[in-house]
DODOVEX-152021 format. One line per field, with one value per residue (C-alpha): residue in one letter; x, y, z. Coordinates in pm, whole numbers, plus 50000, padded with zeros to 5 digits. Example, Ala and Ser with C-alpha at 12.3 -4.5 7.8 and 13.67 -1.06 7.14 Angstrom:
% residues 2
rest	c(A, S)
u	c(51230, 51367)
v	c(49550, 49894)
w	c(50780, 50714)
This chain:
% residues 369
rest	c(M, A, H, S, G, E, G, E, G, E, V, E, G, P, T, N, A, Q, I, K, R, W, R, Q, Y, L, A, N, E, R, A, E, A, A, V, Y, R, E, L, A, K, R, K, E, G, E, E, R, E, I, L, L, G, I, A, D, A, E, A, R, H, E, Q, H, W, L, K, L, L, G, P, E, V, G, M, P, V, R, P, D, R, S, T, R, A, M, A, W, M, A, R, R, F, G, S, V, F, V, L, A, M, M, Q, T, A, E, A, R, S, P, Y, A, S, D, E, D, A, T, E, Q, M, K, A, D, E, A, I, H, A, E, V, V, R, G, L, A, A, R, G, R, E, Q, I, S, G, D, F, R, A, A, V, F, G, A, N, D, G, L, V, S, N, L, A, L, V, L, G, V, M, A, S, G, V, P, S, N, V, V, L, L, T, G, I, S, G, L, L, A, G, A, L, S, M, G, A, G, E, F, I, S, V, K, S, Q, N, E, L, L, E, A, S, R, P, H, P, E, A, T, E, A, I, Q, E, L, D, V, D, A, N, E, L, A, L, V, Y, R, A, R, G, M, S, E, I, E, A, E, I, Q, A, A, K, L, F, N, Q, I, E, Q, S, Q, K, I, S, R, E, E, F, G, K, G, L, S, G, A, N, G, G, M, G, G, A, W, S, A, A, V, S, S, F, C, F, F, A, S, G, A, L, I, P, I, L, P, F, L, F, G, L, A, T, S, I, A, G, M, I, A, L, V, L, V, S, L, A, L, M, L, T, G, S, I, T, G, I, L, S, G, K, S, P, L, K, R, A, L, R, Q, L, A, I, G, I, G, A, S, V, V, T, Y, L, L, G, L, A, F, G, T, V, V, G)
u	c(53870, 54236, 54398, 54742, 54979, 55122, 55467, 55569, 55261, 55215, 54874, 54741, 54551, 54203, 54163, 54059, 53717, 53669, 53772, 53529, 53246, 53315, 53322, 52985, 52845, 52979, 52814, 52484, 52483, 52544, 52270, 52021, 52085, 52018, 51693, 51570, 51664, 51484, 51172, 51200, 51176, 50822, 50711, 50638, 50639, 50697, 50743, 51008, 51198, 51183, 51319, 51601, 51681, 51721, 51937, 52165, 52198, 52296, 52561, 52703, 52724, 52902, 53169, 53226, 53310, 53525, 53726, 53775, 53875, 54116, 54352, 54179, 53860, 53942, 53711, 53337, 53153, 52793, 52527, 52359, 52067, 51789, 51927, 51965, 51607, 51480, 51673, 51523, 51170, 51216, 51299, 51004, 50717, 50719, 50722, 50467, 50641, 50988, 50909, 50762, 51081, 51299, 51106, 51205, 51566, 51609, 51462, 51718, 52024, 52350, 52496, 52320, 52570, 52872, 53135, 53274, 52953, 52919, 52644, 52503, 52479, 52296, 52056, 52012, 51912, 51660, 51501, 51510, 51305, 51035, 51045, 51011, 50738, 50544, 50592, 50497, 50184, 50076, 50112, 49926, 49636, 49614, 49593, 49449, 49090, 49163, 49444, 49234, 48951, 49193, 49376, 49068, 48865, 49138, 49214, 48846, 48830, 49148, 49066, 48692, 48708, 49010, 48833, 48519, 48707, 48910, 48607, 48403, 48702, 48753, 48398, 48497, 48302, 48439, 48667, 48397, 48173, 48458, 48508, 48138, 48133, 48437, 48282, 47959, 48154, 48339, 48020, 47819, 48098, 48183, 47819, 47767, 48075, 47970, 47614, 47730, 47977, 47710, 47465, 47734, 47864, 47517, 47386, 47689, 47659, 47290, 47375, 47637, 47391, 47140, 47406, 47488, 47332, 46995, 47000, 46727, 46941, 47221, 46989, 46854, 47200, 47173, 46878, 47014, 47060, 47435, 47415, 47206, 47454, 47221, 47446, 47695, 47431, 47429, 47800, 47778, 47501, 47736, 48009, 48213, 48315, 48153, 48464, 48516, 48149, 48163, 48480, 48332, 48006, 48197, 48381, 48056, 47901, 48211, 48159, 47795, 47901, 48130, 47835, 47982, 47752, 47768, 47789, 47660, 48018, 48134, 47841, 47931, 48298, 48382, 48052, 48102, 47999, 47902, 48166, 48308, 48177, 48284, 48278, 48043, 47850, 47862, 48239, 48289, 48063, 48241, 48583, 48480, 48339, 48661, 48892, 48706, 48674, 49046, 49131, 48858, 48971, 49312, 49191, 48986, 49246, 49401, 49058, 49001, 49267, 49109, 49376, 49314, 49126, 49407, 49673, 49455, 49388, 49759, 49837, 49553, 49694, 50041, 49906, 49691, 49979, 50201, 49926, 49862, 50233, 50249, 49958, 50090, 50437, 50292, 50087, 50398, 50601, 50333, 50285, 50658, 50671, 50857, 50726, 50820, 50627, 50316, 50343, 50368, 50079, 49862, 49961, 49890, 49543, 49445, 49579, 49443, 49090, 49130, 49259, 48961, 48719, 48902, 48872, 48503, 48466, 48633, 48402, 48096, 48201, 48251, 47910, 47727, 47922)
v	c(50385, 50308, 50450, 50469, 50749, 50969, 50889, 50601, 50381, 50336, 50241, 50469, 50316, 50420, 50735, 50729, 50867, 50584, 50320, 50458, 50470, 50121, 49974, 50131, 49997, 49653, 49662, 49779, 49510, 49239, 49374, 49413, 49057, 48941, 49139, 48976, 48631, 48701, 48805, 48494, 48275, 48408, 48345, 48045, 47969, 48246, 48531, 48333, 48266, 48633, 48750, 48495, 48606, 48967, 48849, 48668, 48987, 49181, 48915, 48979, 49350, 49260, 49078, 49390, 49601, 49326, 49314, 49692, 49704, 49412, 49430, 49750, 49567, 49608, 49522, 49502, 49833, 49884, 49929, 50269, 50346, 50284, 49943, 49846, 49959, 49744, 49443, 49491, 49521, 49220, 49002, 49121, 49248, 49066, 49191, 49465, 49754, 49633, 49591, 49940, 50077, 49867, 50005, 50357, 50254, 50075, 50372, 50605, 50392, 50592, 50384, 50594, 50878, 50676, 50610, 50319, 50119, 49924, 49994, 49648, 49724, 50048, 49860, 49592, 49851, 50010, 49672, 49576, 49887, 49768, 49410, 49527, 49770, 49474, 49265, 49559, 49614, 49257, 49321, 49651, 49482, 49223, 49481, 49780, 49736, 49672, 49926, 50195, 50137, 50143, 50462, 50654, 50544, 50631, 50963, 51058, 50988, 51180, 51492, 51517, 51460, 51685, 51960, 51904, 51907, 52217, 52401, 52336, 52411, 52747, 52851, 52859, 52564, 52357, 52057, 51803, 51945, 51914, 51552, 51473, 51634, 51432, 51104, 51192, 51273, 50940, 50737, 50933, 50925, 50559, 50451, 50663, 50515, 50162, 50209, 50371, 50091, 49827, 49988, 50038, 49680, 49527, 49726, 49643, 49272, 49282, 49450, 49184, 48910, 49055, 49034, 48667, 48402, 48269, 47899, 47812, 47957, 47722, 47422, 47538, 47526, 47148, 47183, 47462, 47415, 47394, 47512, 47819, 47901, 48135, 48094, 48322, 48594, 48578, 48647, 48922, 49087, 49084, 49274, 49010, 49053, 48821, 48604, 48583, 48493, 48213, 48070, 48071, 47916, 47648, 47551, 47491, 47299, 47081, 46995, 46909, 46672, 46500, 46461, 46703, 46902, 47279, 47470, 47819, 47936, 47793, 47957, 48286, 48284, 48593, 48766, 49122, 49147, 48783, 48669, 48796, 49026, 49275, 49049, 49053, 49371, 49314, 49260, 49574, 49772, 49652, 49722, 50071, 50140, 50025, 50216, 50543, 50495, 50421, 50751, 50952, 50826, 50994, 51360, 51295, 51093, 51397, 51513, 51180, 51269, 51590, 51822, 52190, 52249, 52437, 52181, 51889, 52061, 52109, 51747, 51631, 51841, 51686, 51329, 51370, 51534, 51234, 50993, 51183, 51181, 50808, 50722, 50961, 50807, 50455, 50564, 50714, 50397, 50175, 50407, 50420, 50793, 51001, 50912, 51257, 51444, 51230, 51270, 51649, 51660, 51455, 51677, 52000, 51887, 51761, 52057, 52301, 52168, 52183, 52542, 52656, 52489, 52639, 52988, 52932, 52817, 53135, 53347, 53155, 53184, 53558, 53610, 53398, 53545)
w	c(48783, 48753, 48441, 48273, 48372, 48099, 47959, 48187, 48133, 48506, 48640, 48908, 49196, 49298, 49502, 49865, 49765, 49516, 49768, 50023, 49768, 49634, 49985, 50056, 49730, 49819, 50162, 50014, 49744, 50002, 50226, 49940, 49822, 50178, 50184, 49864, 49992, 50319, 50126, 49908, 50220, 50273, 49915, 49697, 49328, 49077, 49324, 49511, 49189, 49088, 49423, 49415, 49060, 49175, 49466, 49219, 49015, 49327, 49390, 49041, 49122, 49445, 49243, 49031, 49335, 49482, 49161, 49156, 49520, 49498, 49798, 49913, 50008, 50376, 50662, 50588, 50633, 50738, 50469, 50456, 50686, 50437, 50341, 50708, 50771, 50484, 50612, 50960, 50819, 50591, 50891, 51097, 50885, 50553, 50200, 50130, 50304, 50212, 49843, 49834, 49988, 49757, 49461, 49560, 49631, 49298, 49110, 49274, 49211, 49237, 48955, 48692, 48742, 48854, 48587, 48786, 48743, 48419, 48167, 48236, 48607, 48533, 48309, 48578, 48836, 48599, 48527, 48895, 48973, 48732, 48862, 49221, 49115, 48974, 49289, 49509, 49297, 49374, 49744, 49722, 49546, 49821, 50101, 49916, 50033, 50400, 50413, 50246, 50494, 50788, 50688, 50576, 50877, 51127, 50956, 50952, 51324, 51399, 51201, 51260, 51635, 51686, 51493, 51699, 52030, 51948, 51811, 52124, 52348, 52175, 52260, 52629, 52770, 53065, 53014, 53103, 52829, 52579, 52686, 52654, 52310, 52201, 52318, 52140, 51825, 51848, 51883, 51629, 51370, 51421, 51405, 51095, 50928, 51019, 50898, 50576, 50506, 50577, 50334, 50071, 50078, 50112, 49816, 49603, 49679, 49589, 49258, 49188, 49278, 49034, 48761, 48816, 48590, 48703, 48810, 48558, 48278, 48374, 48351, 48014, 47856, 47824, 47582, 47360, 46987, 46939, 46580, 46665, 46942, 47131, 47432, 47257, 47259, 47640, 47653, 47394, 47596, 47894, 47707, 47525, 47164, 46907, 46880, 47258, 47308, 47052, 47207, 47558, 47436, 47244, 47563, 47748, 47460, 47448, 47814, 47742, 47465, 47713, 47953, 48204, 48427, 48379, 48707, 48762, 48817, 48485, 48308, 48470, 48368, 48171, 48243, 48361, 48725, 48739, 48982, 49304, 49565, 49826, 50128, 50424, 50497, 50874, 50882, 50672, 50907, 51221, 51069, 50965, 51314, 51482, 51248, 51295, 51671, 51710, 51543, 51718, 52060, 52041, 52058, 52373, 52565, 52743, 52861, 53039, 53299, 53425, 53284, 53230, 52907, 52734, 52834, 52730, 52398, 52330, 52416, 52191, 51908, 51950, 51969, 51661, 51472, 51544, 51440, 51117, 51032, 51103, 50874, 50611, 50616, 50590, 50291, 50136, 50184, 50032, 49736, 49667, 49740, 49995, 50345, 50478, 50209, 50259, 50636, 50610, 50364, 50598, 50888, 50701, 50595, 50940, 51136, 50878, 50926, 51304, 51299, 51091, 51333, 51631, 51483, 51419, 51780, 51900, 51687, 51804, 52169, 52131, 51971, 52224, 52516)
């Protein structure tokens, strides 16, 4: 910052490095405020207000840098790459990915080690990181089930079918046999995944159904002795504390006194496992089938064009590597972690499994040959 010179009391101007840094901060603050306002357009109620509140705070930070720059503000500069990327995504893809990226950006604010930023600004950035973390958590909860099924299903298809194709290819069989094996692996794996998901969801829904209140129990509430309050025992048996059970039972009895009909849903409020479900078993099965098949298709694509076995195998390896890095980076973004690290981890696991299978295929081909 500017400071007094010794002896003459003159005020030194900011250095060129400071001016450059402040201009970049100014551009980033303006762009980040625009990102939050863009996200707010897609939200309603509380989330919209929170996002607009963060945008207002970014505007206050913008004023700080404008004041420091004074006549040195110059022409507007471009925001940094990550901020531009977030602005582009906010306009096109909505909030989940952007909020996850903003969470990481806010947590790594350069203000923490910059003496030109005020203590309030540093505190703002720390709190913003937690606010954005909370908003991002809401988005993750909304997509966690579908996203988990999509990523895991596609990854299973990618890795298992690539390993199968490379293992069979290493044994020395012709290209058409490798292709047939890959198609068989796709169908067998996708059907297995679909059937397993159907059984899992169907069984879970049946267990949840068994935990819901019986219709006759709902009708019997009307005749219970209010003073004995046996209804509270039902809630206590389902995991409520004594006080919570008595409060919930009192609410229902109050409705009875007002001649209101008690629904099964109202009776089931607060009962562990009494409400909700996992969705349709058939839709889960079809989704799981499609996710696995989409991943398992990639390793066999090169073999569909009649290429030499070795060339097709190399192309399959490259395609699957790119797909694994893509899914890994998406997982990293959504989890607020480094996309590159998650992409490399995904790649290492997938290629590692394929290399082991390839070596086993070589050994098997040598023994049989």
